[in-house]
All heavy atoms as atom14 arrays in JSON, in Angstrom:
{
  "sequence": "MINRLKMFYEKTTMKWLLNTSYYFVILLLLFLIYGFHTANTGSYIYNDF",
  "atom14_mask": [
    [1, 1, 1, 1, 1, 1, 1, 1, 0, 0, 0, 0, 0, 0],
    [1, 1, 1, 1, 1, 1, 1, 1, 0, 0, 0, 0, 0, 0],
    [1, 1, 1, 1, 1, 1, 1, 1, 0, 0, 0, 0, 0, 0],
    [1, 1, 1, 1, 1, 1, 1, 1, 1, 1, 1, 0, 0, 0],
    [1, 1, 1, 1, 1, 1, 1, 1, 0, 0, 0, 0, 0, 0],
    [1, 1, 1, 1, 1, 1, 1, 1, 1, 0, 0, 0, 0, 0],
    [1, 1, 1, 1, 1, 1, 1, 1, 0, 0, 0, 0, 0, 0],
    [1, 1, 1, 1, 1, 1, 1, 1, 1, 1, 1, 0, 0, 0],
    [1, 1, 1, 1, 1, 1, 1, 1, 1, 1, 1, 1, 0, 0],
    [1, 1, 1, 1, 1, 1, 1, 1, 1, 0, 0, 0, 0, 0],
    [1, 1, 1, 1, 1, 1, 1, 1, 1, 0, 0, 0, 0, 0],
    [1, 1, 1, 1, 1, 1, 1, 0, 0, 0, 0, 0, 0, 0],
    [1, 1, 1, 1, 1, 1, 1, 0, 0, 0, 0, 0, 0, 0],
    [1, 1, 1, 1, 1, 1, 1, 1, 0, 0, 0, 0, 0, 0],
    [1, 1, 1, 1, 1, 1, 1, 1, 1, 0, 0, 0, 0, 0],
    [1, 1, 1, 1, 1, 1, 1, 1, 1, 1, 1, 1, 1, 1],
    [1, 1, 1, 1, 1, 1, 1, 1, 0, 0, 0, 0, 0, 0],
    [1, 1, 1, 1, 1, 1, 1, 1, 0, 0, 0, 0, 0, 0],
    [1, 1, 1, 1, 1, 1, 1, 1, 0, 0, 0, 0, 0, 0],
    [1, 1, 1, 1, 1, 1, 1, 0, 0, 0, 0, 0, 0, 0],
    [1, 1, 1, 1, 1, 1, 0, 0, 0, 0, 0, 0, 0, 0],
    [1, 1, 1, 1, 1, 1, 1, 1, 1, 1, 1, 1, 0, 0],
    [1, 1, 1, 1, 1, 1, 1, 1, 1, 1, 1, 1, 0, 0],
    [1, 1, 1, 1, 1, 1, 1, 1, 1, 1, 1, 0, 0, 0],
    [1, 1, 1, 1, 1, 1, 1, 0, 0, 0, 0, 0, 0, 0],
    [1, 1, 1, 1, 1, 1, 1, 1, 0, 0, 0, 0, 0, 0],
    [1, 1, 1, 1, 1, 1, 1, 1, 0, 0, 0, 0, 0, 0],
    [1, 1, 1, 1, 1, 1, 1, 1, 0, 0, 0, 0, 0, 0],
    [1, 1, 1, 1, 1, 1, 1, 1, 0, 0, 0, 0, 0, 0],
    [1, 1, 1, 1, 1, 1, 1, 1, 0, 0, 0, 0, 0, 0],
    [1, 1, 1, 1, 1, 1, 1, 1, 1, 1, 1, 0, 0, 0],
    [1, 1, 1, 1, 1, 1, 1, 1, 0, 0, 0, 0, 0, 0],
    [1, 1, 1, 1, 1, 1, 1, 1, 0, 0, 0, 0, 0, 0],
    [1, 1, 1, 1, 1, 1, 1, 1, 1, 1, 1, 1, 0, 0],
    [1, 1, 1, 1, 0, 0, 0, 0, 0, 0, 0, 0, 0, 0],
    [1, 1, 1, 1, 1, 1, 1, 1, 1, 1, 1, 0, 0, 0],
    [1, 1, 1, 1, 1, 1, 1, 1, 1, 1, 0, 0, 0, 0],
    [1, 1, 1, 1, 1, 1, 1, 0, 0, 0, 0, 0, 0, 0],
    [1, 1, 1, 1, 1, 0, 0, 0, 0, 0, 0, 0, 0, 0],
    [1, 1, 1, 1, 1, 1, 1, 1, 0, 0, 0, 0, 0, 0],
    [1, 1, 1, 1, 1, 1, 1, 0, 0, 0, 0, 0, 0, 0],
    [1, 1, 1, 1, 0, 0, 0, 0, 0, 0, 0, 0, 0, 0],
    [1, 1, 1, 1, 1, 1, 0, 0, 0, 0, 0, 0, 0, 0],
    [1, 1, 1, 1, 1, 1, 1, 1, 1, 1, 1, 1, 0, 0],
    [1, 1, 1, 1, 1, 1, 1, 1, 0, 0, 0, 0, 0, 0],
    [1, 1, 1, 1, 1, 1, 1, 1, 1, 1, 1, 1, 0, 0],
    [1, 1, 1, 1, 1, 1, 1, 1, 0, 0, 0, 0, 0, 0],
    [1, 1, 1, 1, 1, 1, 1, 1, 0, 0, 0, 0, 0, 0],
    [1, 1, 1, 1, 1, 1, 1, 1, 1, 1, 1, 0, 0, 0]
  ],
  "atom14_positions": [
    [[0.86, -1.18, -0.01], [0.01, -0.02, 0.01], [0.88, 1.25, 0.02], [0.63, 2.15, -0.76], [-0.94, -0.05, 1.23], [-1.81, 1.14, 1.4], [-3.08, 1.12, 0.12], [-3.97, 2.56, 0.51], [0.0, 0.0, 0.0], [0.0, 0.0, 0.0], [0.0, 0.0, 0.0], [0.0, 0.0, 0.0], [0.0, 0.0, 0.0], [0.0, 0.0, 0.0]],
    [[1.9, 1.3, 0.88], [2.71, 2.46, 0.95], [3.58, 2.59, -0.28], [3.79, 3.71, -0.82], [3.6, 2.41, 2.23], [2.71, 2.5, 3.44], [4.66, 3.51, 2.24], [3.42, 2.35, 4.78], [0.0, 0.0, 0.0], [0.0, 0.0, 0.0], [0.0, 0.0, 0.0], [0.0, 0.0, 0.0], [0.0, 0.0, 0.0], [0.0, 0.0, 0.0]],
    [[4.01, 1.48, -0.82], [4.79, 1.51, -2.11], [3.93, 2.05, -3.25], [4.45, 2.81, -4.08], [5.31, 0.15, -2.41], [6.45, -0.26, -1.52], [7.13, 0.61, -0.99], [6.62, -1.55, -1.32], [0.0, 0.0, 0.0], [0.0, 0.0, 0.0], [0.0, 0.0, 0.0], [0.0, 0.0, 0.0], [0.0, 0.0, 0.0], [0.0, 0.0, 0.0]],
    [[2.68, 1.72, -3.24], [1.8, 2.25, -4.37], [1.67, 3.76, -4.17], [1.62, 4.48, -5.19], [0.46, 1.58, -4.29], [0.47, 0.14, -4.74], [-0.86, -0.51, -4.65], [-1.73, -0.02, -5.68], [-3.01, -0.28, -5.78], [-3.57, -1.1, -4.9], [-3.75, 0.26, -6.72], [0.0, 0.0, 0.0], [0.0, 0.0, 0.0], [0.0, 0.0, 0.0]],
    [[1.54, 4.22, -2.94], [1.44, 5.68, -2.78], [2.68, 6.42, -3.1], [2.69, 7.49, -3.68], [1.08, 6.0, -1.27], [-0.36, 5.64, -0.83], [-0.47, 5.87, 0.63], [-1.35, 6.48, -1.62], [0.0, 0.0, 0.0], [0.0, 0.0, 0.0], [0.0, 0.0, 0.0], [0.0, 0.0, 0.0], [0.0, 0.0, 0.0], [0.0, 0.0, 0.0]],
    [[3.83, 5.78, -2.84], [5.11, 6.36, -3.2], [5.26, 6.45, -4.73], [5.73, 7.46, -5.28], [6.29, 5.6, -2.61], [6.49, 5.81, -1.16], [7.69, 5.0, -0.65], [7.88, 5.2, 0.83], [9.01, 4.4, 1.37], [0.0, 0.0, 0.0], [0.0, 0.0, 0.0], [0.0, 0.0, 0.0], [0.0, 0.0, 0.0], [0.0, 0.0, 0.0]],
    [[4.87, 5.39, -5.38], [4.92, 5.37, -6.84], [3.96, 6.41, -7.43], [4.25, 7.06, -8.45], [4.63, 4.0, -7.41], [5.68, 2.96, -7.16], [5.22, 1.36, -7.74], [4.74, 1.6, -9.38], [0.0, 0.0, 0.0], [0.0, 0.0, 0.0], [0.0, 0.0, 0.0], [0.0, 0.0, 0.0], [0.0, 0.0, 0.0], [0.0, 0.0, 0.0]],
    [[2.8, 6.58, -6.82], [1.82, 7.56, -7.26], [2.38, 8.98, -7.06], [2.18, 9.81, -7.93], [0.55, 7.36, -6.46], [-0.6, 8.22, -6.87], [-1.19, 8.0, -8.12], [-1.11, 9.24, -6.1], [-2.25, 8.74, -8.54], [-2.16, 9.98, -6.46], [-2.77, 9.76, -7.7], [0.0, 0.0, 0.0], [0.0, 0.0, 0.0], [0.0, 0.0, 0.0]],
    [[3.07, 9.22, -5.96], [3.6, 10.57, -5.71], [4.82, 10.91, -6.49], [5.18, 12.04, -6.66], [3.87, 10.74, -4.2], [4.29, 12.14, -3.8], [3.35, 13.16, -3.82], [5.56, 12.41, -3.44], [3.76, 14.43, -3.49], [5.95, 13.7, -3.13], [5.0, 14.71, -3.12], [5.41, 15.92, -2.8], [0.0, 0.0, 0.0], [0.0, 0.0, 0.0]],
    [[5.53, 9.89, -7.0], [6.77, 10.14, -7.73], [6.49, 10.75, -9.15], [7.42, 11.26, -9.73], [7.6, 8.86, -7.9], [8.25, 8.45, -6.66], [8.99, 7.13, -6.77], [8.91, 6.53, -7.88], [9.65, 6.72, -5.79], [0.0, 0.0, 0.0], [0.0, 0.0, 0.0], [0.0, 0.0, 0.0], [0.0, 0.0, 0.0], [0.0, 0.0, 0.0]],
    [[5.29, 10.62, -9.62], [4.94, 11.24, -10.9], [5.01, 12.74, -10.77], [4.52, 13.35, -9.79], [3.6, 10.78, -11.37], [3.49, 9.35, -11.63], [2.12, 8.93, -11.99], [2.03, 7.42, -12.19], [0.7, 6.97, -12.57], [0.0, 0.0, 0.0], [0.0, 0.0, 0.0], [0.0, 0.0, 0.0], [0.0, 0.0, 0.0], [0.0, 0.0, 0.0]],
    [[5.58, 13.44, -11.78], [5.76, 14.86, -11.72], [4.43, 15.6, -11.67], [4.26, 16.58, -10.94], [6.6, 15.32, -12.95], [7.77, 14.52, -12.96], [6.98, 16.78, -12.83], [0.0, 0.0, 0.0], [0.0, 0.0, 0.0], [0.0, 0.0, 0.0], [0.0, 0.0, 0.0], [0.0, 0.0, 0.0], [0.0, 0.0, 0.0], [0.0, 0.0, 0.0]],
    [[3.51, 15.15, -12.47], [2.19, 15.81, -12.49], [1.46, 15.73, -11.19], [0.81, 16.67, -10.77], [1.3, 15.3, -13.66], [1.19, 13.88, -13.5], [1.87, 15.59, -14.98], [0.0, 0.0, 0.0], [0.0, 0.0, 0.0], [0.0, 0.0, 0.0], [0.0, 0.0, 0.0], [0.0, 0.0, 0.0], [0.0, 0.0, 0.0], [0.0, 0.0, 0.0]],
    [[1.59, 14.57, -10.54], [0.9, 14.44, -9.23], [1.54, 15.3, -8.18], [0.89, 15.87, -7.33], [0.94, 12.95, -8.83], [-0.03, 12.07, -9.55], [-1.69, 12.74, -9.73], [-2.2, 12.97, -8.06], [0.0, 0.0, 0.0], [0.0, 0.0, 0.0], [0.0, 0.0, 0.0], [0.0, 0.0, 0.0], [0.0, 0.0, 0.0], [0.0, 0.0, 0.0]],
    [[2.86, 15.4, -8.21], [3.53, 16.33, -7.23], [3.07, 17.7, -7.47], [2.82, 18.43, -6.48], [5.11, 16.23, -7.47], [5.76, 15.13, -6.78], [7.23, 15.29, -6.93], [7.98, 14.12, -6.37], [9.43, 14.28, -6.48], [0.0, 0.0, 0.0], [0.0, 0.0, 0.0], [0.0, 0.0, 0.0], [0.0, 0.0, 0.0], [0.0, 0.0, 0.0]],
    [[3.01, 18.15, -8.74], [2.58, 19.49, -9.06], [1.17, 19.77, -8.57], [0.84, 20.78, -7.97], [2.78, 19.77, -10.52], [2.47, 21.17, -10.89], [3.35, 22.21, -10.82], [1.19, 21.71, -11.34], [2.71, 23.39, -11.25], [1.39, 23.07, -11.52], [-0.03, 21.14, -11.61], [0.37, 23.88, -12.02], [-1.07, 21.99, -12.02], [-0.83, 23.34, -12.23]],
    [[0.25, 18.79, -8.9], [-1.12, 18.95, -8.45], [-1.31, 18.95, -6.96], [-2.11, 19.74, -6.46], [-1.96, 17.83, -9.08], [-2.31, 17.96, -10.58], [-3.06, 16.69, -11.08], [-3.22, 19.18, -10.81], [0.0, 0.0, 0.0], [0.0, 0.0, 0.0], [0.0, 0.0, 0.0], [0.0, 0.0, 0.0], [0.0, 0.0, 0.0], [0.0, 0.0, 0.0]],
    [[-0.63, 18.1, -6.29], [-0.76, 18.04, -4.81], [-0.18, 19.27, -4.17], [-0.8, 19.83, -3.25], [-0.12, 16.76, -4.27], [-0.83, 15.48, -4.57], [0.04, 14.29, -4.14], [-2.18, 15.44, -3.94], [0.0, 0.0, 0.0], [0.0, 0.0, 0.0], [0.0, 0.0, 0.0], [0.0, 0.0, 0.0], [0.0, 0.0, 0.0], [0.0, 0.0, 0.0]],
    [[0.92, 19.75, -4.63], [1.53, 20.96, -4.07], [0.66, 22.15, -4.35], [0.44, 23.02, -3.51], [2.91, 21.18, -4.64], [3.92, 20.28, -4.0], [3.77, 19.79, -2.88], [5.02, 20.01, -4.66], [0.0, 0.0, 0.0], [0.0, 0.0, 0.0], [0.0, 0.0, 0.0], [0.0, 0.0, 0.0], [0.0, 0.0, 0.0], [0.0, 0.0, 0.0]],
    [[0.15, 22.23, -5.58], [-0.68, 23.41, -5.95], [-1.97, 23.36, -5.1], [-2.43, 24.44, -4.6], [-1.07, 23.32, -7.42], [0.15, 23.29, -8.15], [-1.89, 24.54, -7.85], [0.0, 0.0, 0.0], [0.0, 0.0, 0.0], [0.0, 0.0, 0.0], [0.0, 0.0, 0.0], [0.0, 0.0, 0.0], [0.0, 0.0, 0.0], [0.0, 0.0, 0.0]],
    [[-2.63, 22.27, -4.96], [-3.88, 22.17, -4.18], [-3.59, 22.44, -2.7], [-4.41, 23.07, -2.01], [-4.53, 20.82, -4.36], [-3.7, 19.78, -3.92], [0.0, 0.0, 0.0], [0.0, 0.0, 0.0], [0.0, 0.0, 0.0], [0.0, 0.0, 0.0], [0.0, 0.0, 0.0], [0.0, 0.0, 0.0], [0.0, 0.0, 0.0], [0.0, 0.0, 0.0]],
    [[-2.42, 22.02, -2.18], [-2.07, 22.24, -0.8], [-1.98, 23.77, -0.52], [-2.53, 24.28, 0.43], [-0.74, 21.58, -0.49], [-0.15, 21.85, 0.83], [-0.7, 21.35, 1.97], [0.98, 22.68, 0.96], [-0.16, 21.64, 3.25], [1.51, 22.96, 2.17], [0.94, 22.43, 3.3], [1.48, 22.71, 4.56], [0.0, 0.0, 0.0], [0.0, 0.0, 0.0]],
    [[-1.22, 24.46, -1.42], [-1.07, 25.9, -1.19], [-2.35, 26.66, -1.47], [-2.62, 27.7, -0.91], [0.07, 26.49, -2.06], [1.39, 26.04, -1.45], [2.26, 25.15, -2.17], [1.84, 26.56, -0.29], [3.43, 24.79, -1.61], [3.01, 26.13, 0.27], [3.86, 25.29, -0.4], [5.02, 24.9, 0.12], [0.0, 0.0, 0.0], [0.0, 0.0, 0.0]],
    [[-3.19, 26.18, -2.36], [-4.5, 26.78, -2.62], [-5.38, 26.67, -1.4], [-6.09, 27.65, -1.04], [-5.21, 26.16, -3.87], [-6.48, 26.73, -4.2], [-6.56, 27.97, -4.77], [-7.67, 26.04, -3.92], [-7.83, 28.55, -5.07], [-8.87, 26.58, -4.23], [-8.95, 27.83, -4.81], [0.0, 0.0, 0.0], [0.0, 0.0, 0.0], [0.0, 0.0, 0.0]],
    [[-5.36, 25.57, -0.74], [-6.16, 25.37, 0.51], [-5.63, 26.33, 1.58], [-6.46, 26.92, 2.32], [-6.1, 23.93, 0.94], [-6.66, 23.69, 2.36], [-6.89, 23.02, 0.03], [0.0, 0.0, 0.0], [0.0, 0.0, 0.0], [0.0, 0.0, 0.0], [0.0, 0.0, 0.0], [0.0, 0.0, 0.0], [0.0, 0.0, 0.0], [0.0, 0.0, 0.0]],
    [[-4.33, 26.47, 1.72], [-3.8, 27.43, 2.7], [-4.24, 28.86, 2.37], [-4.67, 29.55, 3.29], [-2.26, 27.35, 2.71], [-1.85, 26.03, 3.33], [-1.67, 28.5, 3.52], [-0.36, 25.75, 3.3], [0.0, 0.0, 0.0], [0.0, 0.0, 0.0], [0.0, 0.0, 0.0], [0.0, 0.0, 0.0], [0.0, 0.0, 0.0], [0.0, 0.0, 0.0]],
    [[-4.21, 29.22, 1.14], [-4.65, 30.54, 0.76], [-6.12, 30.76, 1.01], [-6.6, 31.78, 1.5], [-4.35, 30.76, -0.74], [-4.6, 32.17, -1.28], [-3.7, 33.21, -0.64], [-4.42, 32.18, -2.81], [0.0, 0.0, 0.0], [0.0, 0.0, 0.0], [0.0, 0.0, 0.0], [0.0, 0.0, 0.0], [0.0, 0.0, 0.0], [0.0, 0.0, 0.0]],
    [[-6.92, 29.75, 0.71], [-8.36, 29.81, 0.95], [-8.65, 29.94, 2.46], [-9.53, 30.71, 2.87], [-9.02, 28.55, 0.35], [-10.47, 28.69, 0.13], [-10.71, 29.57, -1.11], [-11.09, 27.33, -0.13], [0.0, 0.0, 0.0], [0.0, 0.0, 0.0], [0.0, 0.0, 0.0], [0.0, 0.0, 0.0], [0.0, 0.0, 0.0], [0.0, 0.0, 0.0]],
    [[-7.9, 29.2, 3.27], [-8.12, 29.29, 4.74], [-7.76, 30.66, 5.27], [-8.41, 31.16, 6.14], [-7.33, 28.19, 5.46], [-7.85, 26.76, 5.28], [-6.95, 25.79, 5.9], [-9.24, 26.66, 5.95], [0.0, 0.0, 0.0], [0.0, 0.0, 0.0], [0.0, 0.0, 0.0], [0.0, 0.0, 0.0], [0.0, 0.0, 0.0], [0.0, 0.0, 0.0]],
    [[-6.68, 31.2, 4.72], [-6.3, 32.57, 5.16], [-7.36, 33.61, 4.79], [-7.67, 34.51, 5.6], [-4.94, 32.96, 4.52], [-3.75, 32.33, 5.12], [-2.54, 32.63, 4.35], [-3.6, 32.7, 6.62], [0.0, 0.0, 0.0], [0.0, 0.0, 0.0], [0.0, 0.0, 0.0], [0.0, 0.0, 0.0], [0.0, 0.0, 0.0], [0.0, 0.0, 0.0]],
    [[-7.98, 33.45, 3.62], [-9.07, 34.34, 3.24], [-10.24, 34.16, 4.15], [-10.94, 35.1, 4.49], [-9.5, 34.11, 1.79], [-8.75, 34.89, 0.77], [-8.17, 34.24, -0.32], [-8.52, 36.24, 0.86], [-7.48, 34.93, -1.25], [-7.83, 36.93, -0.03], [-7.26, 36.29, -1.14], [0.0, 0.0, 0.0], [0.0, 0.0, 0.0], [0.0, 0.0, 0.0]],
    [[-10.53, 32.93, 4.52], [-11.7, 32.7, 5.4], [-11.41, 33.17, 6.84], [-12.36, 33.65, 7.48], [-12.0, 31.22, 5.41], [-12.62, 30.62, 4.14], [-12.81, 29.17, 4.23], [-13.93, 31.27, 3.82], [0.0, 0.0, 0.0], [0.0, 0.0, 0.0], [0.0, 0.0, 0.0], [0.0, 0.0, 0.0], [0.0, 0.0, 0.0], [0.0, 0.0, 0.0]],
    [[-10.17, 33.06, 7.3], [-9.85, 33.48, 8.61], [-9.9, 35.0, 8.71], [-10.53, 35.56, 9.64], [-8.49, 33.01, 9.06], [-8.5, 31.53, 9.31], [-7.98, 33.7, 10.3], [-7.11, 30.87, 9.49], [0.0, 0.0, 0.0], [0.0, 0.0, 0.0], [0.0, 0.0, 0.0], [0.0, 0.0, 0.0], [0.0, 0.0, 0.0], [0.0, 0.0, 0.0]],
    [[-9.29, 35.68, 7.78], [-9.2, 37.16, 7.86], [-10.31, 37.88, 7.11], [-10.45, 39.09, 7.2], [-7.82, 37.63, 7.34], [-6.73, 37.17, 8.27], [-5.85, 36.19, 7.86], [-6.55, 37.74, 9.52], [-4.82, 35.75, 8.7], [-5.59, 37.32, 10.35], [-4.67, 36.32, 9.97], [-3.71, 35.88, 10.76], [0.0, 0.0, 0.0], [0.0, 0.0, 0.0]],
    [[-11.11, 37.2, 6.4], [-12.29, 37.77, 5.72], [-11.97, 38.52, 4.45], [-10.82, 38.89, 4.14], [0.0, 0.0, 0.0], [0.0, 0.0, 0.0], [0.0, 0.0, 0.0], [0.0, 0.0, 0.0], [0.0, 0.0, 0.0], [0.0, 0.0, 0.0], [0.0, 0.0, 0.0], [0.0, 0.0, 0.0], [0.0, 0.0, 0.0], [0.0, 0.0, 0.0]],
    [[-13.01, 38.69, 3.64], [-12.91, 39.42, 2.4], [-13.31, 40.87, 2.69], [-14.47, 41.18, 2.71], [-13.81, 38.83, 1.36], [-13.44, 37.43, 0.97], [-14.05, 36.34, 1.61], [-12.43, 37.22, 0.0], [-13.68, 35.06, 1.21], [-12.12, 35.91, -0.39], [-12.72, 34.85, 0.24], [0.0, 0.0, 0.0], [0.0, 0.0, 0.0], [0.0, 0.0, 0.0]],
    [[-12.31, 41.71, 2.91], [-12.64, 43.14, 3.18], [-12.51, 43.95, 1.92], [-11.7, 43.7, 1.04], [-11.65, 43.67, 4.2], [-11.73, 42.99, 5.54], [-12.79, 43.12, 6.39], [-10.89, 42.14, 6.16], [-12.64, 42.41, 7.45], [-11.46, 41.76, 7.36], [0.0, 0.0, 0.0], [0.0, 0.0, 0.0], [0.0, 0.0, 0.0], [0.0, 0.0, 0.0]],
    [[-13.31, 44.97, 1.85], [-13.24, 45.88, 0.73], [-12.1, 46.88, 0.97], [-11.62, 47.05, 2.11], [-14.54, 46.63, 0.52], [-14.86, 47.4, 1.66], [-15.72, 45.65, 0.23], [0.0, 0.0, 0.0], [0.0, 0.0, 0.0], [0.0, 0.0, 0.0], [0.0, 0.0, 0.0], [0.0, 0.0, 0.0], [0.0, 0.0, 0.0], [0.0, 0.0, 0.0]],
    [[-11.75, 47.63, 0.02], [-10.66, 48.6, 0.14], [-11.04, 49.78, 0.97], [-10.17, 50.49, 1.49], [-10.2, 49.08, -1.25], [0.0, 0.0, 0.0], [0.0, 0.0, 0.0], [0.0, 0.0, 0.0], [0.0, 0.0, 0.0], [0.0, 0.0, 0.0], [0.0, 0.0, 0.0], [0.0, 0.0, 0.0], [0.0, 0.0, 0.0], [0.0, 0.0, 0.0]],
    [[-12.32, 50.03, 1.13], [-12.78, 51.23, 1.89], [-13.06, 50.96, 3.37], [-13.61, 51.81, 4.03], [-14.06, 51.76, 1.25], [-13.8, 52.18, -0.19], [-12.75, 52.67, -0.48], [-14.83, 52.01, -1.05], [0.0, 0.0, 0.0], [0.0, 0.0, 0.0], [0.0, 0.0, 0.0], [0.0, 0.0, 0.0], [0.0, 0.0, 0.0], [0.0, 0.0, 0.0]],
    [[-12.63, 49.87, 3.92], [-12.94, 49.54, 5.31], [-12.04, 50.29, 6.28], [-12.45, 50.62, 7.38], [-12.87, 48.02, 5.59], [-11.58, 47.57, 5.23], [-13.93, 47.31, 4.83], [0.0, 0.0, 0.0], [0.0, 0.0, 0.0], [0.0, 0.0, 0.0], [0.0, 0.0, 0.0], [0.0, 0.0, 0.0], [0.0, 0.0, 0.0], [0.0, 0.0, 0.0]],
    [[-10.81, 50.5, 5.91], [-9.87, 51.12, 6.84], [-9.79, 52.64, 6.55], [-10.27, 53.19, 5.59], [0.0, 0.0, 0.0], [0.0, 0.0, 0.0], [0.0, 0.0, 0.0], [0.0, 0.0, 0.0], [0.0, 0.0, 0.0], [0.0, 0.0, 0.0], [0.0, 0.0, 0.0], [0.0, 0.0, 0.0], [0.0, 0.0, 0.0], [0.0, 0.0, 0.0]],
    [[-9.19, 53.3, 7.55], [-9.01, 54.77, 7.32], [-7.8, 54.99, 6.45], [-6.85, 54.24, 6.43], [-8.78, 55.43, 8.7], [-7.61, 54.93, 9.28], [0.0, 0.0, 0.0], [0.0, 0.0, 0.0], [0.0, 0.0, 0.0], [0.0, 0.0, 0.0], [0.0, 0.0, 0.0], [0.0, 0.0, 0.0], [0.0, 0.0, 0.0], [0.0, 0.0, 0.0]],
    [[-7.9, 56.06, 5.68], [-6.86, 56.36, 4.69], [-5.67, 56.94, 5.5], [-5.77, 57.85, 6.28], [-7.4, 57.37, 3.68], [-6.48, 57.54, 2.49], [-6.16, 56.5, 1.7], [-5.96, 58.79, 2.18], [-5.37, 56.67, 0.62], [-5.16, 58.97, 1.1], [-4.85, 57.86, 0.33], [-4.0, 58.03, -0.74], [0.0, 0.0, 0.0], [0.0, 0.0, 0.0]],
    [[-4.5, 56.38, 5.26], [-3.32, 56.75, 6.06], [-2.73, 58.09, 5.73], [-2.08, 58.71, 6.51], [-2.27, 55.61, 5.94], [-1.22, 55.72, 7.03], [-1.66, 55.59, 4.56], [-0.32, 54.57, 7.1], [0.0, 0.0, 0.0], [0.0, 0.0, 0.0], [0.0, 0.0, 0.0], [0.0, 0.0, 0.0], [0.0, 0.0, 0.0], [0.0, 0.0, 0.0]],
    [[-2.94, 58.6, 4.52], [-2.32, 59.85, 4.05], [-3.23, 61.03, 4.08], [-3.09, 61.94, 3.3], [-1.73, 59.67, 2.66], [-0.69, 58.56, 2.6], [-0.93, 57.38, 1.94], [0.54, 58.77, 3.18], [0.04, 56.38, 1.9], [1.54, 57.79, 3.09], [1.26, 56.62, 2.49], [2.25, 55.66, 2.43], [0.0, 0.0, 0.0], [0.0, 0.0, 0.0]],
    [[-4.16, 61.06, 5.04], [-5.09, 62.22, 5.08], [-4.41, 63.52, 5.49], [-4.84, 64.61, 5.09], [-6.26, 61.94, 6.07], [-7.28, 61.04, 5.4], [-7.42, 60.93, 4.24], [-8.1, 60.38, 6.24], [0.0, 0.0, 0.0], [0.0, 0.0, 0.0], [0.0, 0.0, 0.0], [0.0, 0.0, 0.0], [0.0, 0.0, 0.0], [0.0, 0.0, 0.0]],
    [[-3.35, 63.44, 6.31], [-2.75, 64.66, 6.83], [-1.67, 65.27, 5.93], [-1.06, 66.2, 6.28], [-2.15, 64.39, 8.19], [-3.31, 64.05, 9.2], [-4.38, 64.51, 9.0], [-3.0, 63.31, 10.14], [0.0, 0.0, 0.0], [0.0, 0.0, 0.0], [0.0, 0.0, 0.0], [0.0, 0.0, 0.0], [0.0, 0.0, 0.0], [0.0, 0.0, 0.0]],
    [[-1.4, 64.64, 4.82], [-0.31, 65.13, 3.96], [-0.8, 66.13, 2.92], [-1.81, 66.02, 2.36], [0.43, 64.01, 3.28], [1.21, 63.19, 4.18], [0.84, 61.91, 4.56], [2.35, 63.69, 4.83], [1.61, 61.13, 5.45], [3.11, 62.94, 5.71], [2.72, 61.64, 6.02], [0.0, 0.0, 0.0], [0.0, 0.0, 0.0], [0.0, 0.0, 0.0]]
  ]
}
C-alpha cells in the first residue's frame, strides 16, 4: 500500500497537483480567517499630507 502511494507521488504531474492544491487550500483558509474586506474599510493613512 505504501509503495503504491510512493509510486503515485513520484509522478511529476501528481507532485505539481498536490503541491498546488495544498497551497490553494492554505490561501483559501487565510481568506476565510481574515475575511474578504473591501478597500474602503480602513481609514486612509495619508489624510494629513
